[in-house]
C-alpha positions as CSV (number, residue, x, y, z in Angstrom):
1,M,0.0,0.0,0.0
2,T,1.5,3.4,-1.0
3,T,1.6,6.5,1.2
4,S,-1.1,8.1,-0.9
5,E,-3.4,5.1,-0.4
6,V,-2.8,5.2,3.3
7,D,-3.6,9.0,3.3
8,E,-6.9,8.3,1.5
9,R,-8.1,5.8,4.0
10,V,-11.0,7.0,6.2
11,L,-11.2,6.1,9.9
12,L,-14.6,5.2,11.3
13,D,-15.0,3.8,14.8
14,G,-11.4,2.6,14.8
15,R,-11.8,0.9,11.4
16,S,-10.0,2.0,8.2
17,F,-11.9,2.1,4.9
18,D,-11.3,3.3,1.3
19,P,-13.4,6.4,0.7
20,A,-16.2,4.7,-1.3
21,S,-16.5,1.9,1.3
22,A,-16.6,4.5,4.1
23,V,-19.7,6.1,2.5
24,W,-21.5,2.8,2.4
25,V,-20.6,2.1,6.1
26,R,-21.8,5.5,7.2
27,E,-25.1,5.3,5.3
28,L,-25.9,1.7,6.3
29,S,-25.0,2.1,10.0
30,P,-28.0,2.1,12.4
31,G,-29.5,5.6,12.8
32,S,-28.2,6.9,9.5
33,P,-30.6,9.4,7.9
34,A,-29.5,7.9,4.5
35,F,-30.1,4.3,5.6
36,E,-33.3,3.7,3.5
37,D,-31.9,5.3,0.3
38,A,-28.6,3.3,0.7
39,C,-30.6,0.1,1.1
40,R,-32.5,0.8,-2.1
41,R,-29.3,1.5,-4.0
42,L,-27.5,-1.6,-2.6
43,H,-30.5,-3.8,-3.2
44,A,-30.5,-2.8,-6.9
45,M,-26.9,-3.8,-7.2
46,L,-27.5,-7.1,-5.4
47,I,-30.4,-7.9,-7.7
48,K,-28.0,-7.6,-10.7
49,I,-25.4,-9.9,-9.1
50,A,-28.1,-12.4,-8.0
51,R,-29.6,-12.5,-11.5
52,R,-26.3,-13.1,-13.1
53,E,-25.3,-15.9,-10.6
54,A,-28.8,-17.5,-10.9
55,A,-28.6,-17.4,-14.7
56,R,-25.2,-19.1,-14.6
57,R,-26.6,-22.0,-12.6
58,S,-29.9,-22.2,-14.5
59,P,-29.0,-25.0,-16.9
60,V,-28.5,-27.4,-13.9
61,L,-31.5,-26.1,-12.0
62,R,-33.8,-26.1,-15.0
63,L,-35.3,-22.9,-13.8
64,T,-36.3,-20.1,-16.1
65,G,-38.4,-17.0,-16.3
66,P,-40.4,-16.0,-13.1
67,E,-39.0,-18.8,-11.0
68,L,-35.4,-17.7,-11.7
69,E,-36.3,-14.1,-11.1
70,D,-38.0,-14.9,-7.8
71,L,-34.9,-16.8,-6.7
72,A,-32.7,-13.8,-7.5
73,H,-35.0,-11.4,-5.7
74,Q,-35.2,-13.6,-2.6
75,A,-31.4,-13.9,-2.6
76,A,-30.9,-10.2,-2.9
77,A,-33.4,-9.4,-0.1
78,D,-31.8,-12.0,2.3
79,A,-28.3,-10.7,1.4
80,L,-29.3,-7.1,2.1
81,M,-30.7,-8.1,5.5
82,R,-27.5,-9.9,6.4
83,I,-25.3,-7.1,5.2
84,T,-27.1,-4.4,7.2
85,R,-27.0,-6.7,10.3
86,K,-23.3,-7.3,9.9
87,I,-22.2,-3.9,8.7
88,G,-20.4,-3.4,12.1
89,E,-18.3,-6.4,11.4
90,F,-16.9,-5.1,8.1
91,R,-13.3,-4.3,8.7
92,G,-12.4,-2.7,5.4
93,D,-9.8,-5.3,4.3
94,A,-11.6,-5.3,0.9
95,Q,-13.8,-2.9,-0.9
96,F,-17.4,-2.8,0.5
97,K,-18.9,-4.0,-2.8
98,T,-16.6,-7.0,-2.9
99,W,-17.6,-7.9,0.7
100,A,-21.3,-7.3,0.1
101,F,-21.4,-9.3,-3.2
102,K,-20.1,-12.4,-1.4
103,F,-23.3,-12.4,0.7
104,V,-25.6,-12.4,-2.3
105,I,-23.6,-15.1,-4.1
106,L,-23.8,-17.3,-1.0
107,E,-27.6,-16.6,-0.8
108,V,-28.0,-17.7,-4.4
109,S,-26.0,-20.8,-3.6
110,T,-28.1,-21.7,-0.6
111,K,-31.3,-21.3,-2.5
112,V,-30.0,-23.3,-5.4
113,G,-29.0,-26.1,-3.0
114,R,-32.5,-26.1,-1.5
115,H,-34.1,-26.3,-4.9
116,F,-31.6,-28.9,-6.1
117,W,-32.5,-31.3,-3.3
118,R,-36.2,-30.5,-3.2
119,D,-36.6,-31.2,-6.9
120,H,-35.7,-34.9,-7.5
121,R,-35.9,-34.4,-11.3
122,V,-32.6,-32.5,-11.0
123,S,-29.4,-34.7,-11.0
124,L,-25.7,-34.0,-10.9
125,D,-24.5,-32.8,-14.3
126,H,-21.1,-34.1,-15.6
127,D,-19.1,-31.2,-14.1
128,A,-20.8,-31.4,-10.7
129,A,-20.3,-35.2,-10.6
130,E,-16.6,-34.8,-11.4
131,C,-16.3,-32.2,-8.6
132,A,-18.1,-34.5,-6.1
133,R,-16.1,-37.5,-7.2
134,A,-12.8,-35.6,-6.8
135,A,-13.9,-34.4,-3.4
136,V,-14.5,-37.9,-2.2
137,G,-11.1,-38.8,-3.5
138,D,-11.8,-42.0,-5.5
139,E,-11.8,-43.0,-9.1
140,P,-14.7,-45.4,-10.1
141,P,-14.1,-48.7,-11.9
142,H,-13.9,-48.2,-15.7
143,Q,-16.9,-50.3,-16.4
144,V,-19.2,-48.1,-14.4
145,Q,-21.0,-45.8,-16.7
146,A,-20.9,-42.0,-16.0
147,I,-24.6,-41.8,-15.7
148,E,-24.7,-44.5,-13.1
149,L,-22.0,-42.8,-11.1
150,R,-23.8,-39.5,-11.2
151,A,-27.0,-41.1,-10.0
152,A,-25.1,-42.9,-7.2
153,L,-23.4,-39.7,-6.1
154,A,-26.6,-37.8,-6.1
155,H,-28.3,-40.5,-4.1
156,A,-25.4,-40.7,-1.6
157,I,-25.3,-36.9,-1.1
158,E,-29.1,-36.9,-0.5
159,S,-29.4,-40.0,1.6
160,A,-26.1,-40.7,3.4
161,L,-25.4,-37.2,4.7
162,T,-26.9,-35.1,7.5
163,E,-28.5,-31.8,6.4
164,R,-25.4,-29.9,7.6
165,Q,-23.0,-32.3,5.9
166,R,-25.0,-32.0,2.7
167,R,-25.0,-28.2,2.8
168,V,-21.3,-28.0,3.4
169,F,-20.4,-30.7,0.8
170,V,-22.5,-29.2,-2.0
171,A,-21.2,-25.7,-1.2
172,V,-17.5,-26.6,-1.1
173,A,-17.2,-29.6,-3.5
174,I,-19.8,-28.6,-6.1
175,D,-20.4,-24.9,-5.9
176,N,-16.7,-24.1,-5.2
177,I,-17.5,-21.7,-2.3
178,P,-14.3,-20.9,-0.3
179,M,-14.3,-22.5,3.2
180,D,-13.8,-19.1,4.9
181,A,-16.7,-17.6,3.0
182,L,-18.9,-20.6,3.9
183,A,-17.8,-20.4,7.5
184,A,-18.9,-16.8,7.7
185,K,-22.2,-17.6,6.0
186,L,-22.9,-20.4,8.5
187,E,-21.6,-18.3,11.4
188,T,-19.1,-21.0,12.3
189,N,-15.3,-21.5,11.9
190,R,-13.0,-23.2,9.3
191,N,-12.3,-26.2,11.5
192,A,-16.1,-26.9,11.7
193,I,-16.3,-26.8,7.9
194,Y,-13.3,-29.1,7.6
195,K,-14.9,-31.6,10.1
196,A,-18.2,-31.5,8.2
197,M,-16.4,-32.1,4.9
198,F,-14.4,-35.0,6.4
199,D,-17.5,-36.7,7.7
200,A,-19.4,-36.1,4.4
201,R,-16.5,-37.6,2.3
202,R,-16.4,-40.6,4.7
203,N,-20.2,-41.2,4.5
204,I,-20.3,-40.8,0.7
205,R,-17.4,-43.2,0.2
206,A,-19.0,-45.8,2.5
207,Y,-22.2,-45.6,0.5
208,L,-20.3,-46.0,-2.8
209,V,-18.3,-49.0,-1.4
210,D,-21.4,-50.6,0.1
211,N,-23.1,-50.4,-3.3
212,D,-20.1,-51.7,-5.3
213,F,-19.3,-48.4,-7.1
214,I,-15.8,-48.3,-5.7
215,S,-13.7,-50.7,-3.7
């Protein structure tokens, strides 16, 4: 960080922010007269990010039109609520928008996961199956067809894991969400995420072994 960059930092309640982030922190803090307007502006930005992220995942979800738009709006609204609740925890290590956009991407991921497991017509696509298989750490026998493996993985993830293990495994192994970001989302720590992933891998592998997909 250069001297000019240090000089441009703004101190608020003992925290240091870049000027643009400092404005957001001031306006989104409790009691700010600009709070409602700031929420409207932030929500509009979150909607755009949520739409883009939801659209990126739409081929797997088989969601289009109003359903996809509804998912994006729900994600943006929930993200806004979490951001305003946690604004006092923002330390300014990154720009405010970078920090805020992580919340909406995580909200989209959460809602995608809920839809994925609620709708049994949706199965793991090739890329998702490859990610899940790699996360378990095993190669299947050559004679096992890819479609059978995908079905087995989907069933193992749905039936062999606890709700928490499933949520963590899908987020980390399939959605590629960083563990630190997921820990913040679940209000836990990295070690707890590691433990849930370890248990999920063990349970999935046991299921695949028991059903002769791997040895």
